[in-house]
C-alpha angles and dihedrals in degrees: 000000000000098000097239092125094241092140089061096061107114102243093042092045091051092051092046091050089052091051091052097044099039099034114019101038094051088047092051091047090054096044099044091209136100118275120204113206108214098177137017129152116006132191115225092260093056095040087057091046093054090044093247119166118267092243092047116157085216087074088058093047089246099114140070131187114201147165117222120209088234137050114332089208094052093045090051091050092051092043094060091054096059111102097226093056115100100163132029138168135176115214102196097175091048093042099232144095130228121211129175140179098226113138115277119247112235088341092302127121111239116239129176142191126261 
C-alpha cells in the first residue's frame, strides 16, 4: 500500500471490514489454514501502480487478494460458495486468489480470464 491512509476512510473501511468478516473469515474457517492478505483497499494512485483495472473493487474496499497456506484450487472452490462473494478469480501463475463482495449477477459469482 502507498501509505496515504485511504483504507482508513469511513466508507472504505466499512466495506473492507465487511469483505473480511463476511468473505475471508468464513473461508478461513472452512480451510483451517492461514491466509495471507496481500492486497485490500487501494487508492487510485496505488491501484494504477500495481496495474489494477480502473473499475477495481479494491478502490471501493470491496476486494481482497490473498494467498492461503493450502491449495489455491481448493481455496478458490470454497471461496465461490460463500454467500457474500460476488467476484472471484484464481491466478495460478501469480500464486494468489482475488475475492470481492460485488453483487452477484443472476445469483452467479463473476469470474474472468487472465
